[in-house]
ZAFIPA-778998 format. One record per residue: residue in one letter; residue number from 0; y, x, z of N, C-alpha, C, O in turn. Coordinates in steps of 0.2 Angstrom, whole numbers, plus 5000, padded with zeros to 4 digits. Each point is the difference from the previous one (the first is absolute). Layout:
ZAFIPA-778998
SITE   rest    nr    n_Y    n_X    n_Z   ca_Y   ca_X   ca_Z    c_Y    c_X    c_Z    o_Y    o_X    o_Z
SITE      a   NUM      Y      X      Z      Y      X      Z      Y      X      Z      Y      X      Z
...
end
This chain:
ZAFIPA-778998
SITE   rest    nr    n_Y    n_X    n_Z   ca_Y   ca_X   ca_Z    c_Y    c_X    c_Z    o_Y    o_X    o_Z
SITE      m     0   5017   4956   6078   5004   4993   5000   4998   4997   5007   5005   4997   5003
SITE      i     1   4989   5003   4999   4998   4997   5006   5004   5003   5006   5002   4997   5005
SITE      d     2   4998   5010   4995   5004   5003   5005   5007   4998   5001   5003   4999   5006
SITE      n     3   5001   5000   4988   5006   4997   5000   5001   4993   5003   5004   4998   5004
SITE      i     4   4991   4998   4994   5000   4993   5003   4998   5000   5007   5004   4997   5004
SITE      n     5   4992   5008   4999   4998   5000   5007   5007   5002   5004   5001   4998   5005
SITE      k     6   5002   5007   4992   5006   5002   5003   5006   4995   5001   5003   4999   5005
SITE      n     7   4997   4997   4989   5005   4994   5000   4998   4995   5005   5004   4997   5004
SITE      i     8   4989   5002   4997   4998   4995   5004   5001   5002   5008   5002   4996   5004
SITE      d     9   4997   5011   4997   5001   5002   5007   5008   5000   5001   5002   4998   5006
SITE      l    10   5002   5003   4989   5007   5000   5002   5002   4993   5001   5005   4998   5004
SITE      l    11   4993   4997   4992   5001   4993   5001   4998   4997   5006   5003   4996   5004
SITE      q    12   4991   5007   4999   4998   4997   5006   5004   5003   5006   5002   4996   5004
SITE      k    13   5000   5010   4995   5005   5003   5005   5007   4996   5000   5003   4999   5005
SITE      s    14   4999   5000   4989   5006   4996   4999   5000   4993   5004   5004   4998   5003
SITE      l    15   4990   4999   4996   4999   4993   5003   5000   5001   5008   5002   4996   5003
SITE      e    16   4995   5009   4999   5000   5002   5007   5007   5001   5003   5001   4997   5005
SITE      g    17   5003   5007   4991   5007   5001   5002   5004   4994   5000   5004   4998   5005
SITE      l    18   4995   4998   4990   5004   4994   4999   4998   4994   5006   5004   4997   5002
SITE      w    19   4989   5003   4999   4998   4996   5006   5003   5002   5006   5003   4996   5004
SITE      k    20   4997   5010   4998   5003   5003   5006   5008   4999   5000   5002   4998   5005
SITE      r    21   5001   5003   4989   5007   4998   5000   5001   4993   5001   5005   4998   5004
SITE      n    22   4991   4997   4994   5001   4993   5001   4999   4999   5008   5004   4996   5003
SITE      e    23   4992   5007   5000   4999   4999   5007   5006   5003   5004   5003   4997   5005
SITE      i    24   5000   5008   4993   5006   5003   5003   5006   4996   4999   5004   4999   5005
SITE      i    25   4997   4998   4989   5006   4996   4998   4999   4993   5005   5005   4998   5003
SITE      s    26   4989   5000   4997   4999   4994   5004   5001   5001   5007   5003   4996   5004
SITE      n    27   4996   5010   4999   5001   5002   5007   5008   5001   5001   5002   4998   5005
SITE      n    28   5001   5004   4990   5007   5001   5000   5003   4993   5001   5005   4999   5004
SITE      i    29   4993   4996   4992   5003   4993   5000   4998   4997   5007   5004   4997   5003
SITE      a    30   4990   5004   4999   4998   4997   5007   5005   5003   5006   5000   4997   5005
SITE      n    31   5002   5009   4994   5004   5003   5005   5008   5000   4998   5003   5004   5003
SITE      a    32   4999   4992   4993   5007   5000   4998   5005   4999   5006   5005   5002   4999
SITE      e    33   4992   4995   5006   5005   4998   5006   4998   5005   5006   5003   4999   5005
SITE      s    34   4992   5005   4994   4998   5004   5006   5005   5006   5001   5002   5003   4996
SITE      s    35   5000   4997   5011   5005   5005   5001   4998   5007   4999   4994   5002   5001
SITE      d    36   5010   5002   4996   4999   5007   4998   4994   5002   4995   4998   5005   4999
SITE      y    37   5000   4989   4998   4994   5001   4995   5004   5003   4993   5005   4998   4998
SITE      k    38   4992   5007   4999   5002   5003   4994   4995   4998   4995   4994   5001   5000
SITE      a    39   5009   4997   4994   4996   4999   4994   4996   5006   4998   5003   5005   5000
SITE      k    40   4991   4994   4998   4996   5005   4997   4998   4999   4993   5001   4995   4997
SITE      d    41   4996   5010   5000   4998   5000   4993   4994   5005   5000   4999   5004   5004
SITE      l    42   4998   4996   4990   4995   5005   4998   5002   5005   4995   5004   4998   4995
SITE      d    43   4994   5008   5005   5002   5005   4995   4996   5000   4994   4997   5005   4998
SITE      f    44   5002   4989   5000   4995   4998   4995   5001   5003   4993   4995   5004   4998
SITE      e    45   5010   4995   4999   5002   5002   4993   5000   5008   5000   4997   5003   4995
SITE      q    46   5006   5000   5010   5000   5007   5000   4993   5004   5000   4999   5005   4997
SITE      m    47   4997   4992   5007   4993   5003   5001   4996   4999   4993   4997   5004   4998
SITE      l    48   5004   4990   4999   4996   4999   4994   5003   5004   4994   4997   5003   4996
SITE      q    49   5010   4998   5005   5003   5005   4995   4997   5007   5000   4999   5003   4995
SITE      k    50   5000   4999   5011   4997   5007   5001   4993   5000   4997   4999   5005   4997
SITE      y    51   4998   4990   5004   4993   5000   4997   5000   5000   4992   4997   5004   4997
SITE      v    52   5008   4992   5001   5000   5000   4992   5003   5006   4998   4997   5003   4995
SITE      d    53   5007   5001   5008   5003   5006   4998   4995   5006   5000   5000   5004   4996
SITE      k    54   4995   4995   5009   4995   5005   5000   4993   4999   4997   4996   5004   5000
SITE      k    55   5003   4990   4998   4993   4998   4998   4998   5004   4994   4994   5000   5000
SITE      d    56   5010   5003   4996   4997   5004   4994   5002   5007   5002   4999   5004   4995
SITE      s    57   5003   4998   5011   5001   5007   5001   4993   5004   5002   4995   4997   5000
SITE      v    58   5006   5009   5001   4994   5004   5002   4997   4998   5007   4994   5000   5001
SITE      q    59   5011   4998   5003   4997   4997   5007   5002   4993   5001   5005   4999   5003
SITE      p    60   4992   4997   4993   5002   4992   5001   4998   4998   5007   4996   5002   5004
SITE      i    61   5008   4992   4997   4999   4997   5007   4995   4994   4998   5001   4997   4995
SITE      e    62   4994   5002   5009   4996   4994   5000   5004   4994   5003   5003   5001   5005
SITE      a    63   4996   4993   4991   5003   4994   5003   4998   4999   5007   5004   4997   5004
SITE      s    64   4990   5004   4998   4997   4999   5007   5004   5004   5005   5000   4999   5006
SITE      d    65   5003   5007   4992   5004   5004   5004   5007   4998   5001   5003   5003   5005
SITE      i    66   4999   4992   4992   5007   4997   5001   5000   4997   5006   4997   4995   5002
SITE      r    67   5008   5007   5002   5002   4997   5007   5007   4997   5000   5004   5004   4998
SITE      f    68   4997   4990   5004   5006   4997   5000   5003   5001   5007   4996   4999   5005
SITE      s    69   5010   5001   4996   5004   5001   5006   5004   4994   5001   5004   4998   4995
SITE      i    70   4997   4999   5011   5005   4995   5002   5006   5004   5002   5000   5004   5004
SITE      l    71   5006   4993   4993   5006   5003   5001   5005   4995   5003   4999   4994   4998
SITE      n    72   5006   5008   5006   5005   4996   5002   5005   5000   4994   5002   5005   4997
SITE      r    73   5000   4989   5001   5005   4999   4995   5007   5002   5002   5002   4999   5006
SITE      t    74   5002   5005   4990   5006   5002   5002   5005   4997   4996   4999   4997   4995
SITE      g    75   5008   5004   5007   5005   4997   4996   5001   4993   5001   5004   4997   4996
SITE      l    76   4993   5000   5008   5001   4993   5001   5005   4998   5006   5000   5004   5005
SITE      s    77   5004   4991   4994   5004   4998   5006   4997   4998   5006   4995   4996   4999
SITE      i    78   5007   5006   5007   4997   4998   5006   5004   4995   5003   5006   5000   5001
SITE      k    79   4990   4995   5002   5003   4994   5003   5001   5002   5007   4998   5005   5003
SITE      e    80   5006   4990   5001   5001   5002   5007   4994   5001   5004   5001   5004   5005
SITE      n    81   4994   4993   4994   4994   5001   5004   4996   5007   4998   4994   5001   5002
SITE      g    82   5009   5003   4993   4997   5006   4998   4995   4999   4995   4996   5005   4998
SITE      n    83   5003   4989   4999   4995   4999   4995   5003   5001   4993   5006   4998   5000
SITE      n    84   4990   5004   4995   5003   5001   4994   4997   4996   4994   5001   5002   4994
SITE      v    85   4995   4993   5008   4996   4996   4995   5005   4995   4997   5003   4996   5004
SITE      n    86   4997   5004   4989   5003   4994   4997   4995   4996   4997   4996   5002   4995
SITE      v    87   5003   4992   5007   4995   4996   4998   5000   4999   4992   4995   4999   4997
SITE      e    88   5011   4999   5001   5000   4999   4992   4998   5006   4996   4996   4999   4995
SITE      t    89   5006   5007   5007   4998   5006   4997   4992   5001   5001   4997   5002   4995
SITE      e    90   5000   4996   5010   4993   5001   5001   4996   4995   4996   4995   5001   4997
SITE      m    91   5008   4993   5002   4997   4995   4996   5000   5002   4993   4995   4999   4996
SITE      v    92   5010   5004   5002   5000   5002   4993   4995   5006   4999   4997   5000   4995
SITE      s    93   5003   5004   5010   4995   5006   5000   4993   4997   5000   4996   5003   4996
SITE      l    94   5003   4992   5007   4993   4997   5000   4998   4997   4994   4995   5001   4997
SITE      s    95   5010   4996   4999   4999   4997   4994   4999   5005   4995   4995   5000   4996
SITE      v    96   5009   5006   5004   4999   5005   4995   4993   5004   5001   4996   5001   4996
SITE      n    97   5002   4999   5011   4994   5003   5001   4994   4996   4998   4995   5003   4997
SITE      k    98   5005   4991   5003   4995   4995   4998   4999   5001   4992   4995   5000   4998
SITE      m    99   5011   5000   4999   5000   5001   4992   4996   5007   4999   4996   5000   4995
SITE      k   100   5006   5005   5008   4997   5006   4999   4992   5000   5002   4996   5003   4996
SITE      y   101   5002   4993   5009   4993   5000   5002   4997   4996   4994   4994   5002   4998
SITE      d   102   5009   4992   5000   4997   4997   4994   4999   5004   4994   4994   4999   4997
SITE      l   103   5011   5005   5001   4999   5004   4995   4995   5005   5000   4996   5002   4996
SITE      a   104   5003   5001   5010   4995   5005   5002   4993   4997   4999   4995   5003   4998
SITE      t   105   5005   4991   5005   4993   4996   5000   4998   4999   4992   4994   5001   4999
SITE      e   106   5011   4997   4997   4998   4999   4993   4998   5006   4997   4996   5000   4996
SITE      a   107   5008   5006   5005   4998   5006   4997   4993   5003   5002   4997   5002   4996
SITE      l   108   5002   4997   5011   4993   5001   5002   4995   4996   4996   4995   5003   4998
SITE      r   109   5006   4991   5002   4995   4995   4996   4999   5003   4993   4995   5000   4997
SITE      n   110   5011   5002   5000   4999   5002   4993   4996   5007   4999   4996   5001   4996
SITE      q   111   5005   5003   5009   4997   5007   5000   4992   4998   5001   4996   5004   4997
SITE      l   112   5003   4992   5008   4993   4998   5001   4996   4997   4994   4994   5001   4998
SITE      e   113   5010   4995   4998   4998   4997   4994   4999   5006   4995   4995   4999   4996
SITE      l   114   5009   5005   5003   4999   5006   4996   4994   5004   5002   4996   5002   4995
SITE      l   115   5003   4999   5011   4994   5004   5002   4994   4996   4998   4995   5003   4998
SITE      r   116   5005   4991   5003   4994   4996   4998   4999   5000   4993   4994   5001   4998
SITE      t   117   5011   4999   4998   4999   5000   4993   4997   5007   4998   4996   5001   4995
SITE      v   118   5007   5005   5008   4998   5006   4998   4992   5001   5002   4996   5003   4996
SITE      i   119   5002   4994   5009   4993   5001   5003   4996   4996   4995   4994   5002   4998
SITE      e   120   5008   4992   5000   4996   4996   4996   4999   5003   4993   4995   5000   4997
SITE      e   121   5011   5003   5000   4999   5003   4994   4996   5006   5000   4997   5002   4995
SITE      s   122   5003   5002   5011   4996   5006   5000   4992   4998   5000   4996   5005   4998
SITE      k   123   5003   4989   5004   4993   4998   5000   4997   4999   4993   4994   5000   4999
SITE      g   124   5011   4999   4997   4999   4999   4992   4996   4994   4998   4999   4999   4994
end
């Protein structure tokens, strides 16, 4: 049971790391909304975590510490005359959604740590 809790904690810590990095990227997109030729960026966050989840019970699982996120240029966005493709409204929505995900991951981590504390206390008898 403790192994599963530890894996969950590792995954949640990595999730928080990715969400924090995404927050920085979105903030940078907003700050560069009027910069010529700036292209909005994002993080391949969910895809990398899904690979971890898909392989965590396999013969060759991926460790959460091995997950590496990549910064990608967003595609499919309309480009303004100055070559910039940042839409501030879209970025603000992304920032809000990212904050909600961060808050949920923080609460889930808090719950896992509480569960770990309970298991340790009960094992002491």
